C-alpha positions in Angstrom: 38.5 -19.2 -38.1 35.5 -20.4 -40.0 35.5 -19.8 -43.7 39.0 -18.2 -43.6 40.4 -21.8 -43.2 39.4 -22.4 -46.8 41.2 -19.4 -48.3 44.2 -20.3 -50.4 46.8 -18.4 -52.4 45.9 -17.8 -56.0 48.2 -16.2 -58.6 47.6 -12.5 -59.2 47.0 -13.1 -62.9 44.3 -15.8 -62.1 42.5 -13.4 -59.7 42.5 -10.7 -62.4 41.1 -13.2 -64.9 38.4 -14.4 -62.5 37.5 -10.8 -61.6 37.0 -10.0 -65.3 34.8 -13.0 -65.8 32.8 -12.3 -62.7 31.4 -9.1 -64.2 31.4 -10.3 -67.9 27.8 -9.8 -69.2 28.4 -12.5 -71.8 28.6 -15.5 -69.4 25.7 -17.6 -68.1 24.4 -17.3 -64.5 25.8 -20.7 -63.5 29.1 -19.8 -65.0 29.1 -16.6 -63.0 28.4 -18.5 -59.8 31.3 -20.9 -60.4 33.6 -17.9 -60.8 32.2 -16.4 -57.6 33.0 -19.5 -55.6 36.5 -19.6 -56.9 37.1 -16.0 -56.0 35.5 -16.4 -52.6 38.2 -19.0 -51.7 41.1 -16.9 -53.0 43.2 -15.3 -50.3 44.1 -11.6 -50.4 42.7 -8.1 -50.9 42.8 -8.4 -54.7 40.1 -11.0 -54.6 38.1 -9.0 -52.1 38.3 -5.9 -54.4 37.0 -7.9 -57.4 34.1 -9.1 -55.3 33.3 -5.6 -54.2 33.3 -4.6 -57.9 30.6 -7.2 -58.5 28.6 -6.1 -55.5 28.5 -2.6 -56.9 27.3 -3.7 -60.3 23.5 -3.4 -60.0 22.8 -5.0 -63.4 24.2 -8.3 -62.3 21.0 -8.9 -60.4 19.8 -8.9 -56.8 20.2 -12.7 -56.3 23.8 -12.7 -57.4 24.7 -9.5 -55.6 23.3 -10.9 -52.4 25.5 -13.9 -52.7 28.5 -11.7 -53.4 27.7 -9.9 -50.1 27.5 -13.3 -48.4 30.9 -14.3 -49.7 32.4 -11.0 -48.5 31.1 -11.7 -45.0 32.5 -15.2 -45.0 35.9 -13.9 -45.9 35.8 -11.6 -42.9 38.0 -9.1 -44.7 37.7 -5.6 -43.2 38.5 -3.9 -46.5 35.0 -4.8 -47.6 33.3 -2.9 -44.8 32.8 0.4 -46.6 31.2 -1.3 -49.6 28.9 -3.4 -47.4 28.0 -0.3 -45.3 27.0 1.5 -48.5 24.6 -1.3 -49.4 23.0 -1.4 -45.9 22.6 2.4 -45.9 21.0 2.4 -49.4 17.3 1.9 -48.6 16.5 1.9 -52.3 18.6 -1.3 -52.8 16.8 -4.7 -52.8 16.1 -5.8 -49.2 17.7 -9.2 -49.8 21.0 -7.6 -50.8 20.8 -5.2 -47.9 20.1 -8.1 -45.5 23.1 -10.0 -46.7 25.3 -7.0 -46.4 24.1 -6.5 -42.8 24.8 -10.1 -42.0 28.3 -9.8 -43.6 29.1 -6.9 -41.3 28.0 -9.0 -38.4 30.4 -11.7 -39.6 33.3 -9.3 -39.9 32.4 -7.9 -36.4 34.7 -4.9 -36.0 33.7 -1.8 -34.0 33.2 0.0 -37.3 30.6 -2.7 -38.2 28.8 -2.2 -34.9 27.9 1.4 -35.6 26.3 0.6 -38.9 24.1 -2.4 -37.9 23.0 -0.6 -34.7 21.4 2.2 -36.8 19.2 -0.3 -38.8 17.9 -2.5 -36.0 14.5 -0.8 -36.5 14.5 -0.8 -40.3 11.0 -0.8 -41.8 11.9 -4.1 -43.6 11.4 -6.8 -40.9 14.1 -9.1 -42.4 16.6 -6.2 -42.5 15.8 -5.2 -38.9 16.1 -8.8 -37.6 19.4 -9.2 -39.5 20.9 -6.1 -37.9 19.6 -7.2 -34.5 21.4 -10.5 -34.9 24.6 -8.8 -36.2 24.5 -6.4 -33.3 24.1 -9.3 -30.8 26.9 -11.3 -32.5 29.3 -8.4 -32.3 28.4 -7.8 -28.7 28.9 -11.5 -28.0 32.4 -11.5 -29.6 33.3 -8.5 -27.5 32.3 -10.3 -24.3 34.4 -13.3 -25.3 37.4 -11.1 -26.1 37.0 -9.3 -22.7 36.8 -12.6 -20.9 33.2 -11.9 -19.8 31.8 -14.9 -21.8 33.1 -18.4 -22.4 34.4 -19.2 -25.8 32.5 -22.3 -26.8 34.2 -25.1 -28.8 33.6 -24.7 -32.5 31.5 -27.7 -33.4 30.5 -26.5 -36.9 31.7 -29.1 -39.4 30.9 -26.8 -42.4 33.5 -24.0 -41.7 30.8 -21.4 -42.3 30.8 -18.1 -40.3 27.4 -18.2 -38.8 25.2 -15.3 -37.7 25.3 -16.6 -34.1 27.4 -19.1 -32.2 25.7 -22.4 -31.8 24.6 -23.8 -28.5 26.6 -26.8 -27.4 25.7 -29.9 -29.5 25.4 -31.7 -26.2 22.2 -29.8 -25.5 19.2 -32.2 -25.5 17.3 -32.1 -28.8 14.0 -31.5 -27.0 15.5 -28.4 -25.5 16.9 -27.1 -28.8 13.5 -27.8 -30.5 11.6 -25.9 -27.8 13.9 -22.9 -28.1 14.0 -22.9 -31.9 10.2 -23.0 -32.2 9.5 -20.5 -29.4 8.0 -17.4 -31.0 8.6 -15.4 -27.9 12.3 -16.1 -27.6 15.0 -13.7 -28.8 16.0 -14.4 -32.4 19.6 -14.7 -31.3 18.7 -17.6 -29.1 16.6 -19.2 -31.7 19.5 -19.1 -34.2 21.8 -20.5 -31.6 19.4 -23.5 -31.2 19.1 -23.8 -35.0 22.9 -24.2 -35.5 23.2 -26.6 -32.6 20.5 -28.8 -34.3 22.5 -28.6 -37.5 25.7 -29.6 -35.7 23.9 -32.6 -34.3 22.7 -33.6 -37.7 20.8 -36.8 -38.7 17.2 -37.6 -39.4 16.0 -36.2 -36.1 17.6 -32.9 -36.9 15.8 -32.8 -40.3 12.5 -33.4 -38.6 13.0 -30.6 -36.1 14.2 -28.2 -38.7 11.2 -29.0 -40.9 8.9 -27.9 -38.1 10.7 -24.5 -38.0 9.2 -23.7 -41.4 6.0 -22.9 -39.5 7.8 -19.9 -37.9 6.5 -16.3 -38.4 9.9 -14.9 -39.3 10.9 -15.2 -43.0 14.5 -14.5 -41.9 14.5 -17.5 -39.6 12.9 -19.8 -42.2 15.5 -18.7 -44.9 18.3 -19.7 -42.5 16.6 -23.1 -41.8 16.6 -23.7 -45.6 20.2 -22.7 -45.8 21.0 -25.2 -43.0 19.2 -27.9 -44.9 21.5 -27.2 -47.8 24.6 -27.6 -45.5 23.2 -30.9 -44.2 22.2 -32.2 -47.7 20.2 -34.9 -46.0 17.9 -36.8 -48.4 15.1 -36.8 -45.9 14.8 -33.1 -46.3 13.9 -33.2 -50.0 10.1 -33.4 -49.5 9.8 -30.4 -47.2 12.2 -28.3 -49.4 10.0 -29.1 -52.4 6.9 -28.0 -50.5 8.5 -24.7 -49.5 9.9 -24.0 -52.9 6.6 -24.6 -54.6 4.7 -22.4 -52.1 4.1 -19.1 -54.1 2.9 -17.5 -50.9 6.2 -18.0 -49.2 8.8 -15.2 -49.0 11.1 -15.2 -52.0 14.2 -15.3 -49.8 12.9 -18.5 -48.2 12.1 -20.1 -51.6 15.5 -19.1 -52.9 17.3 -20.9 -50.1 15.0 -24.0 -50.5 16.0 -24.1 -54.1 19.7 -24.0 -53.3 19.3 -26.6 -50.6 17.5 -28.9 -53.2 20.6 -28.5 -55.4 22.8 -29.7 -52.5 20.5 -32.6 -51.7 20.9 -33.7 -55.3 18.1 -36.2 -56.2 16.6 -36.9 -59.5 13.2 -35.8 -58.2 14.7 -32.5 -57.0 16.1 -31.9 -60.4 12.6 -32.2 -61.9 11.3 -29.7 -59.3 14.0 -27.2 -60.1 13.4 -27.5 -63.8 9.7 -26.9 -63.2 10.4 -23.7 -61.4 13.3 -22.3 -63.5 10.8 -19.9 -65.1 9.0 -18.9 -61.9 7.5 -15.4 -62.1 9.7 -14.3 -59.2 13.2 -13.8 -60.7 15.0 -14.5 -57.5 13.3 -17.9 -57.3 13.8 -18.7 -61.0 17.5 -17.8 -61.0 18.0 -19.7 -57.8 16.6 -22.8 -59.5 18.9 -22.4 -62.5 22.0 -22.1 -60.3 20.8 -25.0 -58.0 20.2 -27.2 -61.0 23.7 -26.7 -62.2 25.0 -27.7 -58.8 22.7 -30.7 -58.6 23.6 -32.0 -62.0 27.3 -31.7 -61.2 26.8 -33.7 -58.0 24.8 -36.4 -59.8 27.6 -36.7 -62.4 30.0 -37.4 -59.6 31.8 -34.0 -59.8 32.7 -31.5 -57.1 30.8 -28.3 -57.8 33.0 -25.7 -56.1 36.1 -27.1 -57.8 34.8 -26.6 -61.4 36.6 -23.8 -63.1 
């Protein structure tokens, strides 16, 4: 299901080599991300253990650790629960890392995960609280489906990602999805469901609707919108992503996702924007631009980013 479809067997020696490189302080940030993506797709607990090791290395940086947590959630490996739980419970850790660990627990969605996220649904950090509320709702939804109390909707996600909520049916009229996505009074779970349905529809109209969502109050929702733009990689999204990335008043987690999305869209103009902001005063933004530029340049050269060793 989801990301687990992409997992493949990797020799034990190769996993060990990748694990050593992942925490090697002598490699560049883009190199470290390439290793991360290779380990993310390697089946088995050994790869999970090496990812957990990286998550626990504070000196690897908050941006990188948050992406490690994301990868652990996408793998849906229950052996990562204890490490993810420790991050969520550590209120001294960076909010972006804690948020991603909470989302990962929602993706794994076992009863053990339920207890953790439930305790942090009123966290003082709004993004953390909203993340745990979404995770709690996703786990409850999965339980209802498993008990036959809710219908299992067809998986219309072409990106194989494990999303924080199930999408509404792509057959839902775009006007209805737009209204729900932009409704500040609607539960975040329902707004996310509309968001992923818009993504699944795709096309220029989806880009237009998603662009409007950057006017939302929730930084968490806006960061997910930017993430979805990266999945779509539609050239029409470049202008709005540039605007969001350049906005120093925007939340760092939103700007970070806008940078990564620009890397996926891969235009020459986007490359210039990422170079401009690769020394941004906010490290999360600066490092995101460096990583995104590596992805963008690989795409422009005709390569496949995730396949580069």
